[in-house]
C-alpha positions in Angstrom: 1.6 32.3 55.8 3.4 29.9 58.1 7.2 30.1 58.3 8.3 26.5 57.7 11.7 27.1 59.3 10.0 28.0 62.6 7.1 25.6 62.5 7.4 22.6 64.9 4.1 20.9 63.6 2.6 21.2 67.1 -0.9 21.9 65.6 -1.6 24.8 68.0 -2.3 27.3 65.1 -4.7 24.8 63.5 -6.6 24.5 66.8 -6.6 28.2 67.4 -7.7 29.3 63.9 -11.4 30.4 64.3 -12.1 29.8 60.6 -10.4 26.4 60.3 -8.4 27.4 57.3 -4.9 26.5 58.5 -3.8 23.0 57.4 -0.7 21.0 58.1 1.4 20.7 55.0 4.5 18.4 54.6 7.7 20.3 55.0 9.0 19.0 51.6 5.8 20.3 49.8 6.8 23.0 47.3 3.3 23.4 45.8 0.3 24.6 47.9 -3.2 26.0 47.3 -3.4 29.4 48.9 -7.1 29.7 48.7 -9.6 28.3 51.2 -12.8 29.7 50.0 -15.6 27.3 49.2 -17.7 29.9 47.4 -18.6 29.6 43.7 -16.2 31.1 41.1 -18.0 34.4 40.5 -18.4 35.1 44.2 -14.7 34.3 44.8 -13.6 36.5 41.8 -15.7 39.4 43.1 -14.0 39.2 46.5 -10.4 38.1 45.7 -8.0 38.5 42.8 -6.1 35.2 43.6 -8.9 33.0 44.8 -9.8 29.6 43.3 -12.5 30.1 40.7 -13.3 26.4 40.1 -12.0 26.2 36.6 -10.3 22.8 37.4 -7.4 23.5 35.0 -5.1 22.3 37.8 -7.0 19.0 38.0 -6.7 18.4 34.3 -3.1 19.4 34.1 -1.7 17.3 37.0 0.2 14.4 35.5 -0.1 12.4 38.8 -3.8 13.1 39.5 -2.7 14.6 42.7 -5.3 17.4 42.6 -9.0 16.9 43.3 -11.8 19.4 43.2 -14.2 19.2 46.2 -16.6 21.8 47.7 -15.7 24.4 45.0 -12.0 24.2 45.9 -9.0 22.4 44.5 -7.1 20.2 47.1 -3.7 18.6 46.7 -3.1 15.0 47.7 0.4 15.4 49.1 1.0 11.6 48.9 0.7 11.8 45.1 2.1 15.2 44.4 5.7 15.2 43.0 6.1 19.0 43.2 6.4 19.5 39.5 4.6 22.9 39.7 2.6 22.4 36.5 -0.6 23.2 38.3 0.8 26.5 39.6 1.9 27.4 36.1 -1.5 26.7 34.7 -3.6 28.3 37.5 -5.1 31.5 35.9 -5.6 33.3 39.2 -2.4 32.3 41.1 -4.4 30.4 43.8 -1.8 27.7 43.5 1.6 28.7 44.7 4.9 27.0 43.9 8.3 27.8 45.3 9.8 26.7 42.0 7.7 29.3 40.1 8.9 31.9 42.5 12.6 30.9 42.0 12.1 30.9 38.2 10.6 34.4 38.4 13.5 35.7 40.5 16.0 34.1 38.1 14.4 35.9 35.1 14.8 39.3 36.8 
C-alpha cells in the first residue's frame, strides 16, 4: 500500500514493480480496487480471501458507470468515479476499498 502523504507521483515504484501491479491513482480518489489478479473467480477465491471473483456486482451497482470489468478484474475509471463508495459496500470479498467505509466502521465502534 502506498502512503499518499509521502508519494510524489514520480512513477519509480511503478517502473520498479516486477509484476506490474502498482498503478498511479489520483490523490483525491477514495475508492480503489485492491486486487490485481486476472485469474478466474474460483482460482482467485482458492488463493485469496479478498480477491476479485468476477461477480461484477460493483459494475451493476455503480451509479456513474465508473467501473468496467476487463480481463477477469474490475477497473475504476477515475474520471467518472465520484467516490460514493457504493461499489465497496456491495463488494462481497472486500476487493474494493473505500476510505469512507473505513471511517464509517471506525465511527460505529
